[in-house]
PDB file of N, CA, C and O in Angstrom, chain B, residues numbered from 101:
ATOM      1  N   UNK B 101      82.190 102.950 104.619  1.00  0.00           N
ATOM      2  CA  UNK B 101      81.573 101.739 104.139  1.00  0.00           C
ATOM      3  C   UNK B 101      80.162 101.645 104.717  1.00  0.00           C
ATOM      4  O   UNK B 101      79.950 101.836 105.915  1.00  0.00           O
ATOM      5  N   UNK B 102      79.215 101.351 103.849  1.00  0.00           N
ATOM      6  CA  UNK B 102      77.825 101.224 104.264  1.00  0.00           C
ATOM      7  C   UNK B 102      77.471  99.767 104.507  1.00  0.00           C
ATOM      8  O   UNK B 102      77.986  98.876 103.831  1.00  0.00           O
ATOM      9  N   UNK B 103      76.592  99.523 105.473  1.00  0.00           N
ATOM     10  CA  UNK B 103      76.048  98.186 105.709  1.00  0.00           C
ATOM     11  C   UNK B 103      74.554  98.245 105.465  1.00  0.00           C
ATOM     12  O   UNK B 103      73.853  99.085 106.030  1.00  0.00           O
ATOM     13  N   UNK B 104      74.068  97.337 104.610  1.00  0.00           N
ATOM     14  CA  UNK B 104      72.639  97.299 104.327  1.00  0.00           C
ATOM     15  C   UNK B 104      72.163  95.846 104.341  1.00  0.00           C
ATOM     16  O   UNK B 104      72.955  94.914 104.205  1.00  0.00           O
ATOM     17  N   UNK B 105      70.858  95.677 104.508  1.00  0.00           N
ATOM     18  CA  UNK B 105      70.279  94.335 104.470  1.00  0.00           C
ATOM     19  C   UNK B 105      69.949  93.957 103.027  1.00  0.00           C
ATOM     20  O   UNK B 105      69.910  94.810 102.140  1.00  0.00           O
ATOM     21  N   UNK B 106      69.717  92.679 102.814  1.00  0.00           N
ATOM     22  CA  UNK B 106      69.300  92.216 101.492  1.00  0.00           C
ATOM     23  C   UNK B 106      68.009  92.915 101.090  1.00  0.00           C
ATOM     24  O   UNK B 106      67.840  93.296  99.932  1.00  0.00           O
ATOM     25  N   UNK B 107      67.107  93.082 102.036  1.00  0.00           N
ATOM     26  CA  UNK B 107      65.833  93.755 101.740  1.00  0.00           C
ATOM     27  C   UNK B 107      66.067  95.190 101.269  1.00  0.00           C
ATOM     28  O   UNK B 107      65.452  95.638 100.302  1.00  0.00           O
ATOM     29  N   UNK B 108      66.953  95.906 101.953  1.00  0.00           N
ATOM     30  CA  UNK B 108      67.277  97.288 101.557  1.00  0.00           C
ATOM     31  C   UNK B 108      67.878  97.312 100.148  1.00  0.00           C
ATOM     32  O   UNK B 108      67.564  98.192  99.346  1.00  0.00           O
ATOM     33  N   UNK B 109      68.744  96.340  99.857  1.00  0.00           N
ATOM     34  CA  UNK B 109      69.320  96.251  98.522  1.00  0.00           C
ATOM     35  C   UNK B 109      68.220  96.000  97.483  1.00  0.00           C
ATOM     36  O   UNK B 109      68.224  96.594  96.405  1.00  0.00           O
ATOM     37  N   UNK B 110      67.297  95.127  97.820  1.00  0.00           N
ATOM     38  CA  UNK B 110      66.195  94.817  96.904  1.00  0.00           C
ATOM     39  C   UNK B 110      65.350  96.057  96.612  1.00  0.00           C
ATOM     40  O   UNK B 110      64.970  96.302  95.467  1.00  0.00           O
ATOM     41  N   UNK B 111      65.067  96.815  97.630  1.00  0.00           N
ATOM     42  CA  UNK B 111      64.206  97.989  97.494  1.00  0.00           C
ATOM     43  C   UNK B 111      64.900  99.118  96.728  1.00  0.00           C
ATOM     44  O   UNK B 111      64.278  99.776  95.894  1.00  0.00           O
ATOM     45  N   UNK B 112      66.177  99.341  97.007  1.00  0.00           N
ATOM     46  CA  UNK B 112      66.895 100.485  96.431  1.00  0.00           C
ATOM     47  C   UNK B 112      68.158 100.055  95.683  1.00  0.00           C
ATOM     48  O   UNK B 112      69.221 100.650  95.865  1.00  0.00           O
ATOM     49  N   UNK B 113      68.047  99.033  94.851  1.00  0.00           N
ATOM     50  CA  UNK B 113      69.216  98.494  94.148  1.00  0.00           C
ATOM     51  C   UNK B 113      69.976  99.572  93.387  1.00  0.00           C
ATOM     52  O   UNK B 113      71.193  99.692  93.532  1.00  0.00           O
ATOM     53  N   UNK B 114      69.272 100.354  92.581  1.00  0.00           N
ATOM     54  CA  UNK B 114      69.930 101.384  91.774  1.00  0.00           C
ATOM     55  C   UNK B 114      70.726 102.370  92.605  1.00  0.00           C
ATOM     56  O   UNK B 114      71.849 102.729  92.253  1.00  0.00           O
ATOM     57  N   UNK B 115      70.139 102.808  93.712  1.00  0.00           N
ATOM     58  CA  UNK B 115      70.813 103.773  94.587  1.00  0.00           C
ATOM     59  C   UNK B 115      72.120 103.185  95.122  1.00  0.00           C
ATOM     60  O   UNK B 115      73.155 103.852  95.111  1.00  0.00           O
ATOM     61  N   UNK B 116      72.071 101.929  95.593  1.00  0.00           N
ATOM     62  CA  UNK B 116      73.260 101.320  96.191  1.00  0.00           C
ATOM     63  C   UNK B 116      74.321 100.997  95.143  1.00  0.00           C
ATOM     64  O   UNK B 116      75.515 101.100  95.426  1.00  0.00           O
ATOM     65  N   UNK B 117      73.907 100.611  93.943  1.00  0.00           N
ATOM     66  CA  UNK B 117      74.877 100.339  92.886  1.00  0.00           C
ATOM     67  C   UNK B 117      75.578 101.633  92.479  1.00  0.00           C
ATOM     68  O   UNK B 117      76.789 101.630  92.253  1.00  0.00           O
ATOM     69  N   UNK B 118      74.840 102.737  92.382  1.00  0.00           N
ATOM     70  CA  UNK B 118      75.470 104.016  92.042  1.00  0.00           C
ATOM     71  C   UNK B 118      76.446 104.455  93.134  1.00  0.00           C
ATOM     72  O   UNK B 118      77.509 104.993  92.825  1.00  0.00           O
ATOM     73  N   UNK B 119      76.102 104.234  94.411  1.00  0.00           N
ATOM     74  CA  UNK B 119      77.036 104.580  95.502  1.00  0.00           C
ATOM     75  C   UNK B 119      78.320 103.760  95.375  1.00  0.00           C
ATOM     76  O   UNK B 119      79.422 104.292  95.511  1.00  0.00           O
ATOM     77  N   UNK B 120      78.168 102.473  95.116  1.00  0.00           N
ATOM     78  CA  UNK B 120      79.341 101.605  94.978  1.00  0.00           C
ATOM     79  C   UNK B 120      80.189 102.039  93.789  1.00  0.00           C
ATOM     80  O   UNK B 120      81.418 102.022  93.866  1.00  0.00           O
ATOM     81  N   UNK B 121      79.547 102.427  92.696  1.00  0.00           N
ATOM     82  CA  UNK B 121      80.267 102.869  91.499  1.00  0.00           C
ATOM     83  C   UNK B 121      81.109 104.107  91.775  1.00  0.00           C
ATOM     84  O   UNK B 121      82.131 104.318  91.122  1.00  0.00           O
ATOM     85  N   UNK B 122      80.694 104.919  92.727  1.00  0.00           N
ATOM     86  CA  UNK B 122      81.450 106.119  93.099  1.00  0.00           C
ATOM     87  C   UNK B 122      82.593 105.815  94.065  1.00  0.00           C
ATOM     88  O   UNK B 122      83.339 106.712  94.456  1.00  0.00           O
ATOM     89  N   UNK B 123      82.726 104.534  94.448  1.00  0.00           N
ATOM     90  CA  UNK B 123      83.826 104.138  95.327  1.00  0.00           C
ATOM     91  C   UNK B 123      83.430 103.941  96.769  1.00  0.00           C
ATOM     92  O   UNK B 123      84.293 103.699  97.613  1.00  0.00           O
ATOM     93  N   UNK B 124      82.151 104.038  97.077  1.00  0.00           N
ATOM     94  CA  UNK B 124      81.665 103.863  98.445  1.00  0.00           C
ATOM     95  C   UNK B 124      81.217 102.406  98.621  1.00  0.00           C
ATOM     96  O   UNK B 124      80.079 102.064  98.299  1.00  0.00           O
ATOM     97  N   UNK B 125      82.106 101.554  99.131  1.00  0.00           N
ATOM     98  CA  UNK B 125      81.794 100.128  99.271  1.00  0.00           C
ATOM     99  C   UNK B 125      80.542  99.902 100.114  1.00  0.00           C
ATOM    100  O   UNK B 125      80.269 100.633 101.066  1.00  0.00           O
ATOM    101  N   UNK B 126      79.792  98.872  99.739  1.00  0.00           N
ATOM    102  CA  UNK B 126      78.550  98.541 100.431  1.00  0.00           C
ATOM    103  C   UNK B 126      78.617  97.076 100.840  1.00  0.00           C
ATOM    104  O   UNK B 126      78.846  96.206  99.999  1.00  0.00           O
ATOM    105  N   UNK B 127      78.418  96.796 102.133  1.00  0.00           N
ATOM    106  CA  UNK B 127      78.372  95.430 102.646  1.00  0.00           C
ATOM    107  C   UNK B 127      76.915  95.034 102.798  1.00  0.00           C
ATOM    108  O   UNK B 127      76.132  95.752 103.420  1.00  0.00           O
ATOM    109  N   UNK B 128      76.549  93.886 102.228  1.00  0.00           N
ATOM    110  CA  UNK B 128      75.174  93.396 102.322  1.00  0.00           C
ATOM    111  C   UNK B 128      75.133  92.333 103.409  1.00  0.00           C
ATOM    112  O   UNK B 128      75.975  91.436 103.454  1.00  0.00           O
ATOM    113  N   UNK B 129      74.145  92.448 104.282  1.00  0.00           N
ATOM    114  CA  UNK B 129      74.014  91.506 105.388  1.00  0.00           C
ATOM    115  C   UNK B 129      72.734  90.694 105.257  1.00  0.00           C
ATOM    116  O   UNK B 129      71.743  91.146 104.685  1.00  0.00           O
ATOM    117  N   UNK B 130      72.782  89.492 105.799  1.00  0.00           N
ATOM    118  CA  UNK B 130      71.614  88.621 105.888  1.00  0.00           C
ATOM    119  C   UNK B 130      71.463  88.237 107.343  1.00  0.00           C
ATOM    120  O   UNK B 130      72.269  87.484 107.890  1.00  0.00           O
ATOM    121  N   UNK B 131      70.420  88.764 107.962  1.00  0.00           N
ATOM    122  CA  UNK B 131      70.174  88.538 109.392  1.00  0.00           C
ATOM    123  C   UNK B 131      71.378  88.950 110.239  1.00  0.00           C
ATOM    124  O   UNK B 131      71.753  88.268 111.193  1.00  0.00           O
ATOM    125  N   UNK B 132      71.973  90.084 109.862  1.00  0.00           N
ATOM    126  CA  UNK B 132      73.080  90.646 110.627  1.00  0.00           C
ATOM    127  C   UNK B 132      74.450  90.109 110.262  1.00  0.00           C
ATOM    128  O   UNK B 132      75.458  90.596 110.774  1.00  0.00           O
ATOM    129  N   UNK B 133      74.507  89.119 109.391  1.00  0.00           N
ATOM    130  CA  UNK B 133      75.786  88.503 109.014  1.00  0.00           C
ATOM    131  C   UNK B 133      76.193  88.992 107.625  1.00  0.00           C
ATOM    132  O   UNK B 133      75.412  88.865 106.682  1.00  0.00           O
ATOM    133  N   UNK B 134      77.402  89.552 107.476  1.00  0.00           N
ATOM    134  CA  UNK B 134      77.850  90.009 106.163  1.00  0.00           C
ATOM    135  C   UNK B 134      77.930  88.836 105.182  1.00  0.00           C
ATOM    136  O   UNK B 134      78.502  87.793 105.497  1.00  0.00           O
ATOM    137  N   UNK B 135      77.348  89.018 103.984  1.00  0.00           N
ATOM    138  CA  UNK B 135      77.342  87.937 103.002  1.00  0.00           C
ATOM    139  C   UNK B 135      77.903  88.344 101.642  1.00  0.00           C
ATOM    140  O   UNK B 135      78.278  87.477 100.853  1.00  0.00           O
ATOM    141  N   UNK B 136      77.967  89.643 101.351  1.00  0.00           N
ATOM    142  CA  UNK B 136      78.466  90.091 100.046  1.00  0.00           C
ATOM    143  C   UNK B 136      78.856  91.557 100.125  1.00  0.00           C
ATOM    144  O   UNK B 136      78.513  92.266 101.072  1.00  0.00           O
ATOM    145  N   UNK B 137      79.583  91.991  99.100  1.00  0.00           N
ATOM    146  CA  UNK B 137      79.922  93.409  99.007  1.00  0.00           C
ATOM    147  C   UNK B 137      79.656  93.911  97.594  1.00  0.00           C
ATOM    148  O   UNK B 137      79.740  93.160  96.622  1.00  0.00           O
ATOM    149  N   UNK B 138      79.338  95.179  97.506  1.00  0.00           N
ATOM    150  CA  UNK B 138      79.268  95.886  96.233  1.00  0.00           C
ATOM    151  C   UNK B 138      80.458  96.829  96.212  1.00  0.00           C
ATOM    152  O   UNK B 138      80.633  97.638  97.123  1.00  0.00           O
ATOM    153  N   UNK B 139      81.262  96.727  95.189  1.00  0.00           N
ATOM    154  CA  UNK B 139      82.419  97.616  95.064  1.00  0.00           C
ATOM    155  C   UNK B 139      82.499  98.142  93.638  1.00  0.00           C
ATOM    156  O   UNK B 139      81.931  97.555  92.717  1.00  0.00           O
ATOM    157  N   UNK B 140      83.193  99.230  93.467  1.00  0.00           N
ATOM    158  CA  UNK B 140      83.358  99.814  92.143  1.00  0.00           C
ATOM    159  C   UNK B 140      84.167  98.871  91.264  1.00  0.00           C
ATOM    160  O   UNK B 140      85.107  98.224  91.726  1.00  0.00           O
ATOM    161  N   UNK B 141      83.800  98.803  90.023  1.00  0.00           N
ATOM    162  CA  UNK B 141      84.511  97.999  89.046  1.00  0.00           C
ATOM    163  C   UNK B 141      85.732  98.764  88.564  1.00  0.00           C
ATOM    164  O   UNK B 141      85.644  99.950  88.248  1.00  0.00           O
ATOM    165  N   UNK B 142      86.855  98.093  88.510  1.00  0.00           N
ATOM    166  CA  UNK B 142      88.066  98.709  87.979  1.00  0.00           C
ATOM    167  C   UNK B 142      88.013  98.569  86.458  1.00  0.00           C
ATOM    168  O   UNK B 142      88.201  97.478  85.919  1.00  0.00           O
ATOM    169  N   UNK B 143      87.760  99.668  85.783  1.00  0.00           N
ATOM    170  CA  UNK B 143      87.572  99.629  84.333  1.00  0.00           C
ATOM    171  C   UNK B 143      88.814  99.148  83.581  1.00  0.00           C
ATOM    172  O   UNK B 143      88.704  98.715  82.433  1.00  0.00           O
ATOM    173  N   UNK B 144      89.979  99.214  84.198  1.00  0.00           N
ATOM    174  CA  UNK B 144      91.184  98.701  83.544  1.00  0.00           C
ATOM    175  C   UNK B 144      91.063  97.201  83.279  1.00  0.00           C
ATOM    176  O   UNK B 144      91.640  96.690  82.319  1.00  0.00           O
ATOM    177  N   UNK B 145      90.307  96.490  84.140  1.00  0.00           N
ATOM    178  CA  UNK B 145      90.110  95.061  83.929  1.00  0.00           C
ATOM    179  C   UNK B 145      89.280  94.779  82.682  1.00  0.00           C
ATOM    180  O   UNK B 145      89.351  93.682  82.128  1.00  0.00           O
ATOM    181  N   UNK B 146      88.507  95.744  82.242  1.00  0.00           N
ATOM    182  CA  UNK B 146      87.657  95.548  81.065  1.00  0.00           C
ATOM    183  C   UNK B 146      88.376  95.864  79.767  1.00  0.00           C
ATOM    184  O   UNK B 146      87.942  95.440  78.696  1.00  0.00           O
ATOM    185  N   UNK B 147      89.471  96.605  79.854  1.00  0.00           N
ATOM    186  CA  UNK B 147      90.166  97.067  78.658  1.00  0.00           C
ATOM    187  C   UNK B 147      90.961  95.938  77.996  1.00  0.00           C
ATOM    188  O   UNK B 147      90.917  95.782  76.776  1.00  0.00           O
ATOM    189  N   UNK B 148      91.680  95.159  78.788  1.00  0.00           N
ATOM    190  CA  UNK B 148      92.526  94.110  78.243  1.00  0.00           C
ATOM    191  C   UNK B 148      91.763  92.783  78.246  1.00  0.00           C
ATOM    192  O   UNK B 148      91.378  92.299  79.310  1.00  0.00           O
ATOM    193  N   UNK B 149      91.542  92.194  77.077  1.00  0.00           N
ATOM    194  CA  UNK B 149      90.872  90.895  77.043  1.00  0.00           C
ATOM    195  C   UNK B 149      91.674  89.857  77.831  1.00  0.00           C
ATOM    196  O   UNK B 149      92.901  89.926  77.890  1.00  0.00           O
ATOM    197  N   UNK B 150      90.999  88.934  78.410  1.00  0.00           N
ATOM    198  CA  UNK B 150      91.643  87.919  79.242  1.00  0.00           C
ATOM    199  C   UNK B 150      92.769  87.211  78.494  1.00  0.00           C
ATOM    200  O   UNK B 150      93.826  86.949  79.069  1.00  0.00           O
ATOM    201  N   UNK B 151      92.555  86.907  77.243  1.00  0.00           N
ATOM    202  CA  UNK B 151      93.558  86.168  76.461  1.00  0.00           C
ATOM    203  C   UNK B 151      94.855  86.943  76.279  1.00  0.00           C
ATOM    204  O   UNK B 151      95.888  86.342  75.981  1.00  0.00           O
ATOM    205  N   UNK B 152      94.828  88.257  76.448  1.00  0.00           N
ATOM    206  CA  UNK B 152      96.032  89.074  76.269  1.00  0.00           C
ATOM    207  C   UNK B 152      96.626  89.564  77.584  1.00  0.00           C
ATOM    208  O   UNK B 152      97.582  90.340  77.575  1.00  0.00           O
ATOM    209  N   UNK B 153      96.084  89.129  78.701  1.00  0.00           N
ATOM    210  CA  UNK B 153      96.640  89.544  79.991  1.00  0.00           C
ATOM    211  C   UNK B 153      97.919  88.781  80.275  1.00  0.00           C
ATOM    212  O   UNK B 153      98.081  87.639  79.846  1.00  0.00           O
ATOM    213  N   UNK B 154      98.826  89.419  81.001  1.00  0.00           N
ATOM    214  CA  UNK B 154     100.094  88.770  81.330  1.00  0.00           C
ATOM    215  C   UNK B 154      99.967  88.001  82.636  1.00  0.00           C
ATOM    216  O   UNK B 154      99.145  88.318  83.496  1.00  0.00           O
ATOM    217  N   UNK B 155     100.803  86.987  82.756  1.00  0.00           N
ATOM    218  CA  UNK B 155     100.817  86.156  83.953  1.00  0.00           C
ATOM    219  C   UNK B 155     101.703  86.828  84.992  1.00  0.00           C
ATOM    220  O   UNK B 155     102.783  87.322  84.667  1.00  0.00           O
ATOM    221  N   UNK B 156     101.251  86.846  86.235  1.00  0.00           N
ATOM    222  CA  UNK B 156     102.041  87.436  87.310  1.00  0.00           C
ATOM    223  C   UNK B 156     103.323  86.635  87.525  1.00  0.00           C
ATOM    224  O   UNK B 156     103.318  85.412  87.383  1.00  0.00           O
ATOM    225  N   UNK B 157     104.413  87.308  87.863  1.00  0.00           N
ATOM    226  CA  UNK B 157     105.689  86.600  88.087  1.00  0.00           C
ATOM    227  C   UNK B 157     105.577  85.504  89.151  1.00  0.00           C
ATOM    228  O   UNK B 157     106.258  84.482  89.066  1.00  0.00           O
ATOM    229  N   UNK B 158     104.723  85.716  90.146  1.00  0.00           N
ATOM    230  CA  UNK B 158     104.556  84.716  91.202  1.00  0.00           C
ATOM    231  C   UNK B 158     104.030  83.396  90.634  1.00  0.00           C
ATOM    232  O   UNK B 158     104.404  82.321  91.102  1.00  0.00           O
ATOM    233  N   UNK B 159     103.168  83.481  89.633  1.00  0.00           N
ATOM    234  CA  UNK B 159     102.639  82.271  89.023  1.00  0.00           C
ATOM    235  C   UNK B 159     103.641  81.646  88.057  1.00  0.00           C
ATOM    236  O   UNK B 159     103.707  80.423  87.930  1.00  0.00           O
ATOM    237  N   UNK B 160     104.410  82.477  87.385  1.00  0.00           N
ATOM    238  CA  UNK B 160     105.442  81.965  86.478  1.00  0.00           C
ATOM    239  C   UNK B 160     106.464  81.138  87.248  1.00  0.00           C
ATOM    240  O   UNK B 160     107.014  80.177  86.711  1.00  0.00           O
ATOM    241  N   UNK B 161     106.723  81.503  88.505  1.00  0.00           N
ATOM    242  CA  UNK B 161     107.737  80.829  89.307  1.00  0.00           C
ATOM    243  C   UNK B 161     107.268  79.481  89.861  1.00  0.00           C
ATOM    244  O   UNK B 161     108.086  78.715  90.371  1.00  0.00           O
ATOM    245  N   UNK B 162     105.982  79.180  89.774  1.00  0.00           N
ATOM    246  CA  UNK B 162     105.481  77.902  90.293  1.00  0.00           C
ATOM    247  C   UNK B 162     105.984  76.742  89.445  1.00  0.00           C
ATOM    248  O   UNK B 162     106.128  76.872  88.229  1.00  0.00           O
ATOM    249  N   UNK B 163     106.254  75.596  90.093  1.00  0.00           N
ATOM    250  CA  UNK B 163     106.733  74.450  89.322  1.00  0.00           C
ATOM    251  C   UNK B 163     105.625  73.884  88.431  1.00  0.00           C
ATOM    252  O   UNK B 163     104.440  73.980  88.750  1.00  0.00           O
ATOM    253  N   UNK B 164     106.036  73.297  87.317  1.00  0.00           N
ATOM    254  CA  UNK B 164     105.089  72.649  86.420  1.00  0.00           C
ATOM    255  C   UNK B 164     104.723  71.303  87.025  1.00  0.00           C
ATOM    256  O   UNK B 164     105.597  70.539  87.434  1.00  0.00           O
ATOM    257  N   UNK B 165     103.433  71.018  87.080  1.00  0.00           N
ATOM    258  CA  UNK B 165     102.953  69.770  87.664  1.00  0.00           C
ATOM    259  C   UNK B 165     102.411  68.904  86.532  1.00  0.00           C
ATOM    260  O   UNK B 165     101.594  69.345  85.724  1.00  0.00           O
ATOM    261  N   UNK B 166     102.885  67.673  86.495  1.00  0.00           N
ATOM    262  CA  UNK B 166     102.391  66.778  85.448  1.00  0.00           C
ATOM    263  C   UNK B 166     101.322  65.862  86.031  1.00  0.00           C
ATOM    264  O   UNK B 166     101.274  65.631  87.239  1.00  0.00           O
ATOM    265  N   UNK B 167     100.484  65.357  85.171  1.00  0.00           N
ATOM    266  CA  UNK B 167      99.462  64.417  85.610  1.00  0.00           C
ATOM    267  C   UNK B 167      98.168  65.115  85.994  1.00  0.00           C
ATOM    268  O   UNK B 167      97.965  66.302  85.740  1.00  0.00           O
ATOM    269  N   UNK B 168      97.316  64.338  86.606  1.00  0.00           N
ATOM    270  CA  UNK B 168      95.986  64.796  86.992  1.00  0.00           C
ATOM    271  C   UNK B 168      96.056  65.570  88.306  1.00  0.00           C
ATOM    272  O   UNK B 168      96.506  65.037  89.320  1.00  0.00           O
ATOM    273  N   UNK B 169      95.615  66.816  88.288  1.00  0.00           N
ATOM    274  CA  UNK B 169      95.695  67.654  89.494  1.00  0.00           C
ATOM    275  C   UNK B 169      94.778  67.153  90.606  1.00  0.00           C
ATOM    276  O   UNK B 169      95.007  67.472  91.772  1.00  0.00           O
ATOM    277  N   UNK B 170      93.748  66.380  90.275  1.00  0.00           N
ATOM    278  CA  UNK B 170      92.833  65.883  91.320  1.00  0.00           C
ATOM    279  C   UNK B 170      93.564  64.984  92.306  1.00  0.00           C
ATOM    280  O   UNK B 170      93.176  64.908  93.472  1.00  0.00           O
ATOM    281  N   UNK B 171      94.629  64.292  91.854  1.00  0.00           N
ATOM    282  CA  UNK B 171      95.420  63.466  92.763  1.00  0.00           C
ATOM    283  C   UNK B 171      96.056  64.332  93.850  1.00  0.00           C
ATOM    284  O   UNK B 171      96.068  63.961  95.024  1.00  0.00           O
ATOM    285  N   UNK B 172      96.584  65.487  93.447  1.00  0.00           N
ATOM    286  CA  UNK B 172      97.230  66.382  94.409  1.00  0.00           C
ATOM    287  C   UNK B 172      96.203  66.972  95.380  1.00  0.00           C
ATOM    288  O   UNK B 172      96.482  67.146  96.567  1.00  0.00           O
ATOM    289  N   UNK B 173      95.044  67.269  94.872  1.00  0.00           N
ATOM    290  CA  UNK B 173      93.975  67.798  95.726  1.00  0.00           C
ATOM    291  C   UNK B 173      93.569  66.744  96.747  1.00  0.00           C
ATOM    292  O   UNK B 173      93.392  67.061  97.923  1.00  0.00           O
ATOM    293  N   UNK B 174      93.419  65.501  96.317  1.00  0.00           N
ATOM    294  CA  UNK B 174      93.049  64.414  97.235  1.00  0.00           C
ATOM    295  C   UNK B 174      94.116  64.215  98.304  1.00  0.00           C
ATOM    296  O   UNK B 174      93.797  64.046  99.481  1.00  0.00           O
ATOM    297  N   UNK B 175      95.384  64.236  97.893  1.00  0.00           N
ATOM    298  CA  UNK B 175      96.469  64.089  98.860  1.00  0.00           C
ATOM    299  C   UNK B 175      96.460  65.213  99.871  1.00  0.00           C
ATOM    300  O   UNK B 175      96.688  64.985 101.059  1.00  0.00           O
ATOM    301  N   UNK B 176      96.200  66.418  99.412  1.00  0.00           N
ATOM    302  CA  UNK B 176      96.166  67.574 100.304  1.00  0.00           C
ATOM    303  C   UNK B 176      95.019  67.438 101.310  1.00  0.00           C
ATOM    304  O   UNK B 176      95.177  67.805 102.474  1.00  0.00           O
ATOM    305  N   UNK B 177      93.897  66.929 100.886  1.00  0.00           N
ATOM    306  CA  UNK B 177      92.750  66.754 101.782  1.00  0.00           C
ATOM    307  C   UNK B 177      93.027  65.732 102.860  1.00  0.00           C
ATOM    308  O   UNK B 177      92.521  65.850 103.977  1.00  0.00           O
ATOM    309  N   UNK B 178      93.825  64.728 102.538  1.00  0.00           N
ATOM    310  CA  UNK B 178      94.120  63.650 103.487  1.00  0.00           C
ATOM    311  C   UNK B 178      95.134  64.059 104.548  1.00  0.00           C
ATOM    312  O   UNK B 178      95.234  63.423 105.597  1.00  0.00           O
ATOM    313  N   UNK B 179      95.892  65.131 104.270  1.00  0.00           N
ATOM    314  CA  UNK B 179      96.872  65.611 105.254  1.00  0.00           C
ATOM    315  C   UNK B 179      96.159  66.261 106.427  1.00  0.00           C
ATOM    316  O   UNK B 179      95.051  66.778 106.289  1.00  0.00           O
ATOM    317  N   UNK B 180      96.793  66.230 107.555  1.00  0.00           N
ATOM    318  CA  UNK B 180      96.222  66.922 108.720  1.00  0.00           C
ATOM    319  C   UNK B 180      96.963  68.154 109.040  1.00  0.00           C
ATOM    320  O   UNK B 180      96.614  68.855 109.991  1.00  0.00           O
TER     321      UNK B 180
END
């Protein structure tokens, strides 16, 4: 895995994107702190349109929630 600065990415974007495309992950740092990564795209994700993708069994098993989901989010925020 390579670590580069934002400036290095700016200067040599094409080089770093091609490295990532070959499977060599690149971590981009800002003032020494990791802020993003470049990784190879899994082309299988591009083949199946989103509307035809199947739902994972883990999501199928979740209970159906009725009403406005913002209420549940607010309740969750109020918990400690």
